[in-house]
C-alpha positions as CSV (number, residue, x, y, z in Angstrom):
1,M,44.6,-9.7,-20.0
2,V,41.1,-10.7,-20.9
3,R,40.4,-12.9,-23.9
4,W,37.3,-12.0,-25.8
5,T,35.6,-14.5,-28.1
6,D,34.3,-13.2,-31.4
7,K,30.8,-13.5,-30.1
8,E,31.6,-11.4,-27.0
9,R,33.2,-8.7,-29.2
10,S,30.2,-8.6,-31.5
11,T,27.8,-8.5,-28.6
12,V,29.7,-5.6,-26.9
13,S,29.7,-3.8,-30.3
14,A,26.1,-4.5,-30.9
15,V,25.0,-3.1,-27.5
16,W,27.3,-0.1,-27.9
17,E,25.9,0.8,-31.3
18,K,22.5,1.2,-29.7
19,V,23.8,3.5,-26.9
20,V,23.1,7.2,-27.4
21,I,26.0,8.8,-25.5
22,D,24.2,12.2,-25.1
23,E,21.3,10.5,-23.3
24,T,22.7,7.5,-21.6
25,G,25.8,9.2,-20.1
26,P,23.8,11.9,-18.3
27,E,21.1,9.5,-17.1
28,A,23.7,7.0,-15.7
29,L,25.6,9.7,-13.8
30,Q,22.3,11.2,-12.5
31,R,21.4,7.7,-11.3
32,V,24.7,7.3,-9.5
33,L,24.3,10.7,-7.7
34,I,20.7,10.1,-6.7
35,V,21.0,6.5,-5.6
36,Y,24.4,6.9,-4.0
37,P,24.3,10.4,-2.6
38,W,27.7,10.2,-0.9
39,T,29.3,10.3,-4.4
40,E,28.3,14.0,-4.6
41,R,31.5,14.8,-2.7
42,Y,33.6,14.2,-5.9
43,F,31.6,16.9,-7.8
44,G,32.0,19.9,-5.5
45,S,32.5,22.3,-8.4
46,F,29.1,21.3,-9.9
47,G,27.1,23.5,-7.5
48,D,24.0,22.3,-5.8
49,I,23.4,18.6,-6.4
50,F,21.9,17.7,-3.1
51,S,18.5,16.7,-4.3
52,A,17.2,14.6,-7.1
53,D,15.7,17.7,-8.8
54,T,19.0,19.6,-8.7
55,V,20.9,16.6,-10.0
56,L,18.5,16.1,-12.9
57,N,18.7,19.7,-13.9
58,N,22.4,20.3,-13.5
59,S,24.2,20.9,-16.9
60,K,27.6,20.0,-15.4
61,V,26.3,16.6,-14.3
62,A,24.9,16.0,-17.8
63,A,28.1,17.1,-19.5
64,H,30.3,14.9,-17.3
65,G,28.0,11.9,-17.9
66,K,28.7,12.4,-21.6
67,V,32.5,12.5,-20.9
68,V,32.2,9.2,-19.0
69,L,30.5,7.5,-21.9
70,K,32.9,9.0,-24.5
71,A,35.7,7.4,-22.4
72,L,33.7,4.1,-22.5
73,D,33.7,4.4,-26.3
74,T,37.5,4.3,-26.2
75,A,37.3,1.0,-24.3
76,V,34.9,-0.5,-26.9
77,K,37.4,0.5,-29.6
78,N,40.4,-0.9,-27.6
79,M,39.0,-4.1,-26.1
80,D,42.4,-5.8,-26.3
81,N,44.1,-3.1,-24.3
82,I,41.6,-1.6,-21.9
83,W,44.1,-1.5,-19.0
84,G,46.6,0.4,-21.1
85,T,43.9,2.7,-22.5
86,Y,42.8,3.6,-19.0
87,A,46.2,3.8,-17.2
88,A,46.5,7.6,-17.3
89,L,42.8,8.1,-16.4
90,S,43.1,5.6,-13.5
91,R,46.2,7.5,-12.3
92,L,44.3,10.8,-12.5
93,H,41.4,9.5,-10.5
94,C,43.7,7.9,-7.9
95,E,46.4,10.6,-7.4
96,K,44.7,13.9,-8.2
97,L,40.9,13.3,-7.8
98,N,41.2,10.8,-4.9
99,V,38.1,8.9,-6.1
100,D,37.3,5.8,-4.1
101,P,37.6,3.0,-6.8
102,D,34.4,1.4,-5.6
103,N,32.6,4.3,-7.3
104,F,33.7,2.9,-10.7
105,R,31.7,-0.3,-10.0
106,L,28.7,1.9,-8.9
107,M,28.9,3.8,-12.2
108,A,29.2,0.6,-14.2
109,D,26.1,-0.8,-12.5
110,C,24.2,2.4,-13.3
111,I,25.4,2.3,-16.9
112,T,24.1,-1.3,-17.2
113,I,20.7,-0.3,-15.6
114,T,20.4,2.7,-17.9
115,V,21.3,0.7,-21.0
116,A,18.9,-2.1,-20.0
117,C,16.0,0.4,-19.5
118,K,16.6,1.8,-23.0
119,L,17.2,-1.4,-24.9
120,R,14.8,-3.6,-23.0
121,S,14.4,-7.0,-24.7
122,A,17.4,-6.2,-27.1
123,L,19.6,-6.7,-24.0
124,D,18.7,-10.3,-23.3
125,H,20.4,-12.3,-20.5
126,Q,23.4,-13.4,-22.6
127,A,24.0,-9.9,-24.0
128,Q,23.7,-8.4,-20.5
129,A,26.2,-11.0,-19.1
130,T,28.7,-10.1,-21.8
131,W,28.1,-6.3,-21.4
132,Q,28.7,-6.7,-17.6
133,K,31.9,-8.7,-18.3
134,F,33.1,-5.8,-20.5
135,L,32.2,-3.2,-17.8
136,S,33.9,-5.3,-15.1
137,V,37.1,-5.1,-17.2
138,V,36.7,-1.4,-17.5
139,V,36.2,-1.1,-13.7
140,E,39.4,-3.2,-13.1
141,A,41.3,-1.0,-15.5
142,M,40.0,2.2,-13.8
143,S,41.1,0.7,-10.5
144,S,44.5,-0.5,-11.7
145,Q,46.6,2.4,-10.5
146,Y,45.2,2.1,-6.9
147,Y,47.2,-1.0,-6.1
């Protein structure tokens, strides 16, 4: 279990309040699919996503990016029980979807980059470190059913 200081909690909340799910989610998932093209294999039902243009214009990619960030909202609201909050989702990704758990780290990195591009100086080095700590806990929770 992770212990969060009051400052860390307020920092995560402050960053999250500035995130626009409908913009950041699609952009982060698009970034994953473009930068790490092997991740496309998990989205076979999304149609043609084999070039940057098709990824950027795919409505299913955009919709799933929003789903990912809405799930992240759940973690923000349940910082004391992120592992429990994500247990079923981790199990789904492990047992049914067969997603390589390293992809959760790639997604977290792309979320951080997307958030940093949008917030710029509002995400100073201390806020970014706290945000990345939060996302690392989410990644651990999403990977928890793999072990």
